[in-house]
N, C-alpha and C positions, 0 to 999 in steps of 0.2 A: 504493500500500500504506500502511495506517495505521501510522505510526511510534510511536504512543503505546504505552507498556507496558501490561500488564494492570492496571487500576486497583485491583482488590482486592489484587493483589500489591504494588502501590506503597504502599497503606495499611499493609499488614503490614510492609513494609520500614521505612517512616517510624516506625511505632510501636516496632519492635524496635530500630532505631538510636537513637531518642531515649531509650528506657528502658534500653538496653543489656541487654535480657533478652527471650528468646522467651516465657517464661512470663508476664512482666508485660504484654507486648504482647497475648498471648492473652486475659488478663483484661480489658484495656481494650477489645478488639474483640469480646469475648463469643464467642470461638471456642476451639478446642483448640490447645495448643502445636504439635501435629502439623500442623494446618492452617496456622499461621503459617510453620512451617519449609517446608512444601510451597509456599506462595506465594513465599517468598524464593528457593527453588531455581528456580521458574518465572521469576522476574524475572531471576535471574542467567543463565539460559539465553537469555532474550530479549535481554539486553545482551551476552552473550558474555564475561562477566568475573565474577570473584569479588567479592562485596561484603562478606563477613564471613570472618574466620578462625574456625573452630570449635575451641574449646578445651573442656577438661573442665567441663561444666555451665556454660559461659559462651560468649558470642560477642563478638568484637572486630572493629570495622570495619577493612577494608583501607584503604589510602590512597585508592583509587578510591571505595570506599564512603563515606568521610568527605566527599569532594568532592560526590558525588552526593546525600548526605543534606542538605548545606547548601542545595543548589538545590531539592530536593524539599520541605524544610521551609518555605522561602519561599513556594512555590506552595501548599502545604497551608494555611499561615497565611492567605494571601490568600483561599483558597477559604472558610475558616472565617469570615473577616471579611465576605466578600461574602454568605454564607448568613445570617449574623446580621443584616446590614443589610436583606436582603429580609424576614426575619421581623419586624424592627422596623417596616419600612414597612407590612407587612400588619396588624400589630396597633396601630401608632401610639400608641394611648392605653393600652397595657399594657406594663409593664416588670417585670423580675425583679431582685431584689437579694439579696445574701448577707450574713448577719450572724452573729456568734457567738450561740449559743443563749441565753446569759444576757441580753444586751442586747435580743435579739429578743423574748424572753418577758417581761422585767421592765420594759422601757422602750418599745420600739417598738410592740408590739401593743396595750398599753393606751391609747396615744395615737392609733393609726391611725384609729379611728372618726371623730375630729374632722377628719382630712384627707379621708376619704371623704365626710363631710357637706358639706365645702366644695368637693370636686372629685368629684362622683358619676360622672363619665364616665371617670375614670382608675382603672385596675385595677392594684394593686400586688401582686406575687407575691413571697413571701419563702421562701428556703431557708436553713438554718442550718449553719454549719461554722466551725471555727477557722481553716481555710485562707483566705488572702487571695484575693480574686477574680483570676482570670486572664482578662482581657478579650480576649486574643489567641486563647485556645483554648476558652473556655467561653461558653455562651450566657447571659451575664450583662450587665446594663446598669449596675449600680452595686453598691456594697458598703459595709458598715460594718466597720471593722477597728481593733483595738487596736494601738498602736505609737507611733512618734515622728513620724509624718507624712511620713517620707522613703522613699517607695517609687518605684522606677523605672517610668516609663511610665504613671503615673496622676496625676490631679489630686486632691489631698487637701484637705479642709475640716474644720478642728477643730470638734468638736461641743460639748464640755462640759468643765468642770473634772473631773479625776479625783481626788476627795478620799477618802482612807481614814479611816474612823471605826469604832470598835467599836460594835456594836449588840446589844441583848438585850431581853428582856421587861421591862416596868416593875417586876415583882416582883423579878427578879434585880438590876435596877439599884439598888434601894433598899439593897442591902448593899454596894454599891461606892462607896467614898468617895474613893479615889485609884487611879491606874493600878496601883500596887503590889498592890492587892487582887486583881488578876487572877491572881495566883499560886495562889489558892484556887478558881479557876473553870475549867471546861472550855473550852479554846479551840477554836473551829471554824475549820478551814482549807479553802481551795480548792486542789486539786492543781495547777491551771493557774497559780496565783498564790502560789507557796510562800513568797515573801519579804515578803508584806504585813504580817504580824504583826511581823516583825523591824523593818521600816521604821517602823511606828507606835510600837512600844515604844522604839526608839532615840530618836525625836523626843520621847517622853515622859520620857526620861532614866531609863528602867527597864531594868536589865541583869541582874537576878537571876532573871528568869523564863525557863524552858526553852521556847523557842518551837517546839520540835519535838513537844512533847506535845499531846494533845488529839485531836479527831476530824477526819478528813480526808474531803473530798467531791470528787467528780469535777467538779462545776460550782458556780458561785455560786448558782444557783437552789436546789440542794439544801442548801447551807450556810445560806442565808437561811431556808428552811423549817424547818431544824433549830433556828435561833435563835427562830423564832416558836413552836415547840413547847416552848421552854424547855430545850433540851438543853445550852446553853452560850452563850458570847459569840462572835459572828462578827465578823471584820474585813471590813467592807463597803465597796463603792464607793457613796458617798453617793447618787449620782444613781440608782442601781438600787434603792434602798430608800426613795425619797422618799415614795411613797404610804403605806407602813407607818409612816414617821415622822410623817406628817401626821395619820393616823388614830389614832396612839398605840399601835398594836399592838407596835411596836418603838420604843425610845428610845436616845439616845446618852448613856451614863452619864457621859461626860467631854466637855468643850468642845473638846478638841484634835482638829483634823482636819489631815491631812497632804496637801497638794496635790502631786501627782506631776508637775506642770508639763506639758511637751509629751508625756509618756507618757500618752496617753488615747485616746479613741475618735475616729475620723475617718470622714467620709463620702467615699467614693472613687468617682471617675468615670474613664472613659477619657480619656487625655491629649488626644486630638484632639477639638476641639469639634464637628466634623461628625458624630461618633458619638453625640451627645447630643440626644435629642428635646426639644421644648419642654415636654412633660409631665414629663420627667425633671428638667428645670431647675426646674419648679414644685415638685416634690417635694423637691429639694435645698434650695431656699430655706426650705421649710416645716420640714424636719428641723433645719437650722441655727438657725432662729428659735426653734423649740420647745425645742431643747436648751439654748439660751442664756437661757431664762426662769428 
């Protein structure tokens, strides 16, 4: 007799236990909450024991459920890794990376053509998200992430200096003679980076400007486009506006730039070298070299 539990029921249990929610598990598995609950009951009947306590609009693992989830999670993670490895073997010269939308749009994509010219047989697929890559649970080969470089379970490679600089159109810059003049301009903010103006103005020894005022944008891409349209002065990551600074569409009205040190962008890979293809290593070296130029 096959002693394995129903595998669909096992998937439902692992997702519900990991997320501590039937609804969240249903969303992840693209089924209804009723289907998840039905699978869990089927698994409990198969095992002859309760795995969850049912509480009002919540589920809590029993002691047996906790122990079982630990073992099942190890097996599921191993299956995910094995599946990802097979996919990598099949595609060998194709890999997928995740990057925040701003650096993907303003830094990586404009430079990717040069990589493809030098390596026409390597196919790079990019998806964008602010979430760091989870190499254990997602079919990702690499990532670019903002942080301090200290992530568990990954190898990180610093890409570039993260310098904060105000930028605006040349016309707007002509009336800015000192940082204090920013009091009369519209400040452009990025919601994901709310402290950037405060950090730069503090370094410029300007404390009479209300850094909460101005226009706020969901992403750096939108804030920089607003600066290009002349809506105000944006606080930018210099590496992400290098093209506009070179062609003169944006200028730095002041010489001061603030280097945030280790708080910058990193190229991330799985910690285990065996999970990195030769093609991925070629791309890593290219990214780090181009970012350092």
